[in-house]
C-alpha positions in Angstrom: 0.0 0.0 0.0 1.3 3.5 -0.9 0.7 6.4 1.3 0.6 9.8 -0.3 1.4 12.9 1.7 -1.2 15.6 1.0 0.5 19.1 0.8 -0.7 21.8 3.1 -1.4 25.3 2.0 0.2 28.3 3.6 -2.1 30.7 1.7 -2.6 33.9 3.5 -5.6 36.0 2.3 -5.3 39.7 1.8 -5.9 41.5 5.1 -9.1 43.5 5.6 -8.9 47.3 5.4 -8.3 50.1 2.9 -5.3 50.0 0.6 -3.6 51.5 -2.5 -2.6 49.4 -5.5 -2.5 49.0 -9.2 -4.7 47.0 -11.5 -2.4 44.4 -13.0 -4.8 42.1 -14.9 -8.3 41.4 -15.9 -8.9 37.6 -15.9 -11.7 35.9 -17.9 -13.4 33.5 -15.4 -15.8 32.2 -18.1 -19.4 31.2 -17.3 -20.0 31.0 -13.6 -23.1 29.6 -11.9 -24.9 32.3 -9.8 -28.2 32.4 -8.1 -29.5 33.9 -11.4 -28.1 31.2 -13.6 -24.9 31.1 -15.6 -23.2 34.6 -16.0 -20.0 35.6 -17.8 -17.5 36.8 -15.2 -14.2 38.6 -15.1 -11.9 39.3 -12.2 -10.1 42.7 -12.0 -6.8 41.9 -10.2 -5.2 44.5 -8.0 -1.7 44.3 -6.7 -1.2 46.1 -3.4 1.3 49.0 -3.0 0.7 49.3 0.7 0.4 45.8 2.1 3.1 43.2 1.7 3.2 39.5 2.7 6.0 38.0 4.7 9.0 37.9 2.3 8.1 41.2 0.8 5.8 40.1 -2.1 2.7 42.3 -2.5 -0.7 41.0 -1.7 -3.2 40.7 -4.6 -7.0 40.9 -4.4 -9.7 40.5 -7.1 -12.9 42.3 -7.8 -15.3 39.8 -9.5 -17.8 41.4 -11.9 -20.4 40.1 -14.4 -19.8 41.2 -18.0 -22.9 43.5 -18.3 -23.6 46.8 -20.1 -26.4 47.7 -17.6 -25.7 51.0 -15.9 -26.7 49.3 -12.6 -24.0 46.6 -13.0 -20.9 46.5 -10.8 -18.7 46.5 -14.0 -20.4 49.6 -15.4 -20.2 51.5 -12.1 -16.5 50.5 -11.5 -15.4 51.5 -15.0 -17.3 54.9 -14.9 -15.8 55.6 -11.5 -12.2 54.7 -12.5 -12.4 56.5 -15.8 -14.0 59.6 -14.2 -16.8 59.9 -16.7 -19.8 58.1 -18.2 -19.1 55.3 -20.7 -19.5 56.0 -24.5 -21.9 53.8 -26.4 -18.9 51.8 -27.8 -17.6 51.3 -24.2 -21.0 50.1 -23.1 -21.0 47.4 -25.7 -17.3 46.4 -25.4 -14.8 46.1 -22.5 -11.1 46.1 -23.1 -8.8 45.1 -20.3 -6.3 47.8 -21.4 -8.6 50.6 -20.2 -8.0 49.5 -16.6 -4.6 47.7 -16.5 -2.0 50.0 -15.0 -4.4 52.3 -13.2 -3.6 53.2 -9.6 -6.6 52.6 -7.3 -7.7 52.8 -3.8 -9.6 49.7 -2.6 -11.3 48.2 0.4 -11.0 44.5 1.3 -13.5 42.7 3.4 -12.8 39.1 4.6 -15.7 36.7 4.5 -16.1 33.0 5.2 -16.7 30.8 2.2 -19.7 28.5 1.8 -17.4 25.5 2.3 -15.2 27.1 4.9 -12.0 29.1 4.5 -11.6 32.8 4.6 -11.8 34.8 1.3 -10.6 38.4 0.9 -13.2 40.2 -1.3 -12.6 43.6 -2.9 -15.7 45.6 -1.7 -15.0 49.0 -3.2 -12.5 50.5 -5.8 -11.8 54.2 -6.5 -9.4 56.1 -8.7 -6.1 57.6 -7.4 -4.1 60.3 -9.2 -2.0 58.3 -11.7 1.3 60.1 -10.8 0.6 60.3 -7.1 3.4 58.8 -5.1 2.5 55.7 -3.0 1.6 56.4 0.6 4.2 56.8 3.3 3.4 53.3 4.5 4.9 51.8 1.3 8.1 53.8 1.7 8.4 52.6 5.4 7.9 48.9 4.3 10.4 49.3 1.5 13.0 50.7 3.9 12.4 47.7 6.3 13.0 45.3 3.4 16.3 46.9 2.5 17.7 46.6 6.0 
């Protein structure tokens, strides 16, 4: 009889709170089952500039949204907020990841327990930061600690 060692995870979810970061990716999550049936989903991935894991790597967190052109949708509201204007008719019909990737944002993370256990860090809110605004003093302090 062979015994297999099951690896353990040392995953550490993003802490709760308010942070600054940069959108680094928009990931296609495909069709996801929701309480309203199958919906096309994407995840807007934010890399923290103000919160680092042990070892100095930045935390990442994702904002999951449904691909929807409705002005009531989370995607529509997020895009309009980050772009600082209403969406054009073409932007309502099409979403290009390049319009968000590279943007500096403020974001709020809330930790919630999953349906099957475990803790998940969910991005609850996102807002624009000035693109050439320097990262907060906290980032500089953490960078100095890592250099020592």
